[in-house]
C-alpha angles and dihedrals in degrees: 000000000000091000091051091050092047090053091051091050091049091053089050089050095054114091095019117118094225144012090250094055091045091052090051091049091050092042094234135111122268093246090053090052093047092050090052091051092047092052091051094048091048092048094046095036092221132098111253099183137047117210125202139154088269095056137268132314137176123263118227089262089048092053092050092046092049091054090052091047092052090051094046095045090049089054090052090049090049091051092051091046090052091051090051092049099254089134087065102042121034109238141130134054119331118192114201132181119217133180106244102234095035090053093049095052103031116011104053096082091040091056092045091051092051094050090050090054096043110034093168093064118089109210119211110189124197115198117202140131104231137082107270130212101233094194098050095039095046094237123158103198136007134192107215131186118207138024113328125233116240109277145138092257123119112239126192115192118226105173147302137275130190141183109270133191115216145160138182120274088242093055093049092047090053101040104024129242118283116238098197134024090249088063089066091078087075093050137079107261127198118205141147093255137033092255121065119212108173123168119213134173106296091346140079122200123211114182143132121267118236089206127026115199124191094214136042091233091052090053091048092050090051092050092049088054092053101258094134146282122328130194122201142128114300098243099069091052102036094105092050092049094048092047093047095243088120130031126212113245129200095359091167090064098049118125118248116286123262120231122235120213139187103219130192140162109235132043118190093004095054115120116251091252089061096043093046092050093047092049092047093050095045093051094044097044096046088058096040116122090230088071096046093078110099 
């Protein structure tokens, strides 16, 4: 029991800027935390923590041990959840990782639908644009766009997205439709910076933007109003394409599509809250209009 508690305190310690803040997060005293750390270092015969005037940080051995502790403690939690029946009824905290823009344009109604179906699950969403380490960060499920690195994670594909070039029907009627990426140098381009660097199949365009917008939504709004051509991932513009507000341009030159996955750590041993969320997301996303563009 003491070893289990020491491991939990060590996981709480990692990532905190000081022993005092770690003790507050774990709701123990600083001496209690230090004794737990000392017992672990004596037992393992390696230093787990580096101390300096700027705070504390993990050693290489400490980082590796923390990852193992997170995995082992999660297994203990899963075993206790199973004994309490959480594998039967979805409930408890569920930590999910979502790409920021993808979540804004696609995931919001999916999350709302899940929470309506499972009111006993408390959803904690983390919005970032990087590839997370589910084990080290204690995440249950992630939605990831792009090819996945090799890992032990379980990934269920839900569809594909791709960069698309588009413009309003009014703009194309007034300025004509480009037939090759090089023709875009004679068009009004909308981007997030002054300089445009767009990669196409067998071609790379370098040009100057006529309009630079700080946000994707601002660029989309400008394109809908006929300000020029915009290039972005298909999911922020799928509604505009399906409604006819925007038209797809140069589809033959588009780069290959990117896969979208629902990723999680456990398979048969996953708690019901994880399995129910994964099944809900897979079903909803495979039918989502954003993935119906080919």
